[in-house]
PDB file of N, CA, C and O in Angstrom:
ATOM      1  N   MET A   1       2.467 -14.742 -16.708  1.00  0.00           N
ATOM      2  CA  MET A   1       1.635 -13.590 -16.989  1.00  0.00           C
ATOM      3  C   MET A   1       1.063 -13.043 -15.681  1.00  0.00           C
ATOM      4  O   MET A   1       0.502 -13.786 -14.876  1.00  0.00           O
ATOM      5  N   LYS A   2       1.211 -11.758 -15.487  1.00  0.00           N
ATOM      6  CA  LYS A   2       0.711 -11.133 -14.264  1.00  0.00           C
ATOM      7  C   LYS A   2      -0.755 -10.757 -14.414  1.00  0.00           C
ATOM      8  O   LYS A   2      -1.217 -10.398 -15.497  1.00  0.00           O
ATOM      9  N   ILE A   3      -1.463 -10.847 -13.319  1.00  0.00           N
ATOM     10  CA  ILE A   3      -2.860 -10.441 -13.258  1.00  0.00           C
ATOM     11  C   ILE A   3      -2.896  -8.991 -12.794  1.00  0.00           C
ATOM     12  O   ILE A   3      -2.334  -8.658 -11.751  1.00  0.00           O
ATOM     13  N   LYS A   4      -3.553  -8.129 -13.560  1.00  0.00           N
ATOM     14  CA  LYS A   4      -3.657  -6.718 -13.186  1.00  0.00           C
ATOM     15  C   LYS A   4      -4.802  -6.550 -12.198  1.00  0.00           C
ATOM     16  O   LYS A   4      -5.917  -7.017 -12.428  1.00  0.00           O
ATOM     17  N   VAL A   5      -4.500  -5.866 -11.084  1.00  0.00           N
ATOM     18  CA  VAL A   5      -5.473  -5.682 -10.009  1.00  0.00           C
ATOM     19  C   VAL A   5      -5.610  -4.197  -9.706  1.00  0.00           C
ATOM     20  O   VAL A   5      -4.618  -3.484  -9.546  1.00  0.00           O
ATOM     21  N   LEU A   6      -6.840  -3.750  -9.630  1.00  0.00           N
ATOM     22  CA  LEU A   6      -7.141  -2.388  -9.197  1.00  0.00           C
ATOM     23  C   LEU A   6      -7.755  -2.488  -7.810  1.00  0.00           C
ATOM     24  O   LEU A   6      -8.882  -2.960  -7.658  1.00  0.00           O
ATOM     25  N   LEU A   7      -7.024  -2.049  -6.807  1.00  0.00           N
ATOM     26  CA  LEU A   7      -7.474  -2.129  -5.418  1.00  0.00           C
ATOM     27  C   LEU A   7      -8.135  -0.811  -5.028  1.00  0.00           C
ATOM     28  O   LEU A   7      -7.493   0.239  -5.026  1.00  0.00           O
ATOM     29  N   ASP A   8      -9.396  -0.875  -4.705  1.00  0.00           N
ATOM     30  CA  ASP A   8     -10.147   0.306  -4.265  1.00  0.00           C
ATOM     31  C   ASP A   8     -10.469   0.115  -2.786  1.00  0.00           C
ATOM     32  O   ASP A   8     -11.243  -0.770  -2.423  1.00  0.00           O
ATOM     33  N   THR A   9      -9.878   0.939  -1.947  1.00  0.00           N
ATOM     34  CA  THR A   9     -10.029   0.757  -0.511  1.00  0.00           C
ATOM     35  C   THR A   9     -10.088   2.111   0.190  1.00  0.00           C
ATOM     36  O   THR A   9      -9.778   3.147  -0.398  1.00  0.00           O
ATOM     37  N   ASP A  10     -10.484   2.079   1.426  1.00  0.00           N
ATOM     38  CA  ASP A  10     -10.533   3.289   2.246  1.00  0.00           C
ATOM     39  C   ASP A  10      -9.544   3.150   3.402  1.00  0.00           C
ATOM     40  O   ASP A  10      -9.914   3.242   4.572  1.00  0.00           O
ATOM     41  N   ILE A  11      -8.289   2.929   3.051  1.00  0.00           N
ATOM     42  CA  ILE A  11      -7.260   2.684   4.068  1.00  0.00           C
ATOM     43  C   ILE A  11      -7.303   3.798   5.110  1.00  0.00           C
ATOM     44  O   ILE A  11      -7.216   4.985   4.795  1.00  0.00           O
ATOM     45  N   GLY A  12      -7.438   3.378   6.331  1.00  0.00           N
ATOM     46  CA  GLY A  12      -7.518   4.319   7.448  1.00  0.00           C
ATOM     47  C   GLY A  12      -7.088   3.608   8.706  1.00  0.00           C
ATOM     48  O   GLY A  12      -5.963   3.117   8.792  1.00  0.00           O
ATOM     49  N   GLY A  13      -7.963   3.547   9.673  1.00  0.00           N
ATOM     50  CA  GLY A  13      -7.646   2.932  10.947  1.00  0.00           C
ATOM     51  C   GLY A  13      -7.832   1.432  10.980  1.00  0.00           C
ATOM     52  O   GLY A  13      -7.362   0.765  11.901  1.00  0.00           O
ATOM     53  N   ASP A  14      -8.523   0.886   9.967  1.00  0.00           N
ATOM     54  CA  ASP A  14      -8.766  -0.557   9.962  1.00  0.00           C
ATOM     55  C   ASP A  14      -7.562  -1.308   9.411  1.00  0.00           C
ATOM     56  O   ASP A  14      -6.933  -0.872   8.446  1.00  0.00           O
ATOM     57  N   LEU A  15      -7.252  -2.422  10.022  1.00  0.00           N
ATOM     58  CA  LEU A  15      -6.084  -3.205   9.642  1.00  0.00           C
ATOM     59  C   LEU A  15      -6.316  -4.043   8.390  1.00  0.00           C
ATOM     60  O   LEU A  15      -5.355  -4.362   7.689  1.00  0.00           O
ATOM     61  N   ASP A  16      -7.543  -4.405   8.089  1.00  0.00           N
ATOM     62  CA  ASP A  16      -7.805  -5.328   6.985  1.00  0.00           C
ATOM     63  C   ASP A  16      -7.382  -4.771   5.626  1.00  0.00           C
ATOM     64  O   ASP A  16      -6.896  -5.528   4.785  1.00  0.00           O
ATOM     65  N   ASP A  17      -7.553  -3.482   5.391  1.00  0.00           N
ATOM     66  CA  ASP A  17      -7.159  -2.889   4.114  1.00  0.00           C
ATOM     67  C   ASP A  17      -5.643  -2.902   3.945  1.00  0.00           C
ATOM     68  O   ASP A  17      -5.142  -3.204   2.861  1.00  0.00           O
ATOM     69  N   ALA A  18      -4.921  -2.583   4.993  1.00  0.00           N
ATOM     70  CA  ALA A  18      -3.462  -2.585   4.936  1.00  0.00           C
ATOM     71  C   ALA A  18      -2.928  -3.994   4.724  1.00  0.00           C
ATOM     72  O   ALA A  18      -1.964  -4.184   3.983  1.00  0.00           O
ATOM     73  N   LEU A  19      -3.538  -4.977   5.361  1.00  0.00           N
ATOM     74  CA  LEU A  19      -3.106  -6.365   5.171  1.00  0.00           C
ATOM     75  C   LEU A  19      -3.371  -6.832   3.747  1.00  0.00           C
ATOM     76  O   LEU A  19      -2.556  -7.551   3.168  1.00  0.00           O
ATOM     77  N   CYS A  20      -4.486  -6.437   3.186  1.00  0.00           N
ATOM     78  CA  CYS A  20      -4.808  -6.784   1.806  1.00  0.00           C
ATOM     79  C   CYS A  20      -3.773  -6.184   0.856  1.00  0.00           C
ATOM     80  O   CYS A  20      -3.297  -6.869  -0.049  1.00  0.00           O
ATOM     81  N   LEU A  21      -3.427  -4.936   1.048  1.00  0.00           N
ATOM     82  CA  LEU A  21      -2.433  -4.283   0.210  1.00  0.00           C
ATOM     83  C   LEU A  21      -1.075  -4.969   0.336  1.00  0.00           C
ATOM     84  O   LEU A  21      -0.416  -5.221  -0.673  1.00  0.00           O
ATOM     85  N   ALA A  22      -0.652  -5.273   1.555  1.00  0.00           N
ATOM     86  CA  ALA A  22       0.625  -5.960   1.773  1.00  0.00           C
ATOM     87  C   ALA A  22       0.627  -7.329   1.102  1.00  0.00           C
ATOM     88  O   ALA A  22       1.626  -7.727   0.503  1.00  0.00           O
ATOM     89  N   TYR A  23      -0.480  -8.044   1.201  1.00  0.00           N
ATOM     90  CA  TYR A  23      -0.596  -9.360   0.571  1.00  0.00           C
ATOM     91  C   TYR A  23      -0.444  -9.243  -0.946  1.00  0.00           C
ATOM     92  O   TYR A  23       0.312  -9.998  -1.558  1.00  0.00           O
ATOM     93  N   LEU A  24      -1.157  -8.302  -1.545  1.00  0.00           N
ATOM     94  CA  LEU A  24      -1.095  -8.152  -2.999  1.00  0.00           C
ATOM     95  C   LEU A  24       0.292  -7.727  -3.472  1.00  0.00           C
ATOM     96  O   LEU A  24       0.753  -8.185  -4.518  1.00  0.00           O
ATOM     97  N   LEU A  25       0.958  -6.863  -2.719  1.00  0.00           N
ATOM     98  CA  LEU A  25       2.298  -6.422  -3.102  1.00  0.00           C
ATOM     99  C   LEU A  25       3.314  -7.554  -3.059  1.00  0.00           C
ATOM    100  O   LEU A  25       4.335  -7.492  -3.744  1.00  0.00           O
ATOM    101  N   ASN A  26       3.051  -8.585  -2.263  1.00  0.00           N
ATOM    102  CA  ASN A  26       3.975  -9.711  -2.142  1.00  0.00           C
ATOM    103  C   ASN A  26       3.646 -10.868  -3.070  1.00  0.00           C
ATOM    104  O   ASN A  26       4.302 -11.908  -3.012  1.00  0.00           O
ATOM    105  N   GLN A  27       2.647 -10.709  -3.920  1.00  0.00           N
ATOM    106  CA  GLN A  27       2.274 -11.761  -4.859  1.00  0.00           C
ATOM    107  C   GLN A  27       2.992 -11.532  -6.191  1.00  0.00           C
ATOM    108  O   GLN A  27       2.756 -10.520  -6.851  1.00  0.00           O
ATOM    109  N   PRO A  28       3.862 -12.460  -6.591  1.00  0.00           N
ATOM    110  CA  PRO A  28       4.599 -12.264  -7.843  1.00  0.00           C
ATOM    111  C   PRO A  28       3.701 -12.287  -9.080  1.00  0.00           C
ATOM    112  O   PRO A  28       4.078 -11.752 -10.122  1.00  0.00           O
ATOM    113  N   SER A  29       2.533 -12.893  -8.980  1.00  0.00           N
ATOM    114  CA  SER A  29       1.642 -12.978 -10.145  1.00  0.00           C
ATOM    115  C   SER A  29       0.664 -11.809 -10.213  1.00  0.00           C
ATOM    116  O   SER A  29      -0.231 -11.799 -11.059  1.00  0.00           O
ATOM    117  N   CYS A  30       0.826 -10.833  -9.337  1.00  0.00           N
ATOM    118  CA  CYS A  30      -0.120  -9.721  -9.242  1.00  0.00           C
ATOM    119  C   CYS A  30       0.585  -8.410  -9.588  1.00  0.00           C
ATOM    120  O   CYS A  30       1.706  -8.159  -9.144  1.00  0.00           O
ATOM    121  N   GLU A  31      -0.087  -7.581 -10.388  1.00  0.00           N
ATOM    122  CA  GLU A  31       0.424  -6.254 -10.716  1.00  0.00           C
ATOM    123  C   GLU A  31      -0.650  -5.232 -10.362  1.00  0.00           C
ATOM    124  O   GLU A  31      -1.745  -5.253 -10.925  1.00  0.00           O
ATOM    125  N   LEU A  32      -0.333  -4.340  -9.431  1.00  0.00           N
ATOM    126  CA  LEU A  32      -1.284  -3.291  -9.059  1.00  0.00           C
ATOM    127  C   LEU A  32      -1.224  -2.185 -10.104  1.00  0.00           C
ATOM    128  O   LEU A  32      -0.141  -1.755 -10.501  1.00  0.00           O
ATOM    129  N   VAL A  33      -2.379  -1.731 -10.543  1.00  0.00           N
ATOM    130  CA  VAL A  33      -2.451  -0.662 -11.538  1.00  0.00           C
ATOM    131  C   VAL A  33      -3.035   0.589 -10.900  1.00  0.00           C
ATOM    132  O   VAL A  33      -3.755   0.520  -9.904  1.00  0.00           O
ATOM    133  N   GLU A  34      -2.714   1.722 -11.487  1.00  0.00           N
ATOM    134  CA  GLU A  34      -3.220   2.997 -10.965  1.00  0.00           C
ATOM    135  C   GLU A  34      -4.440   3.431 -11.725  1.00  0.00           C
ATOM    136  O   GLU A  34      -5.009   4.482 -11.431  1.00  0.00           O
TER     137      GLU A  34
END
């Protein structure tokens, strides 16, 4: 069963938001929702 995740971020010049998004996209148990 996948865990639905709503990621709210201010992706811009900071690297931490992009790394978080990349991490979540590579997790098979995670489903990003719109």
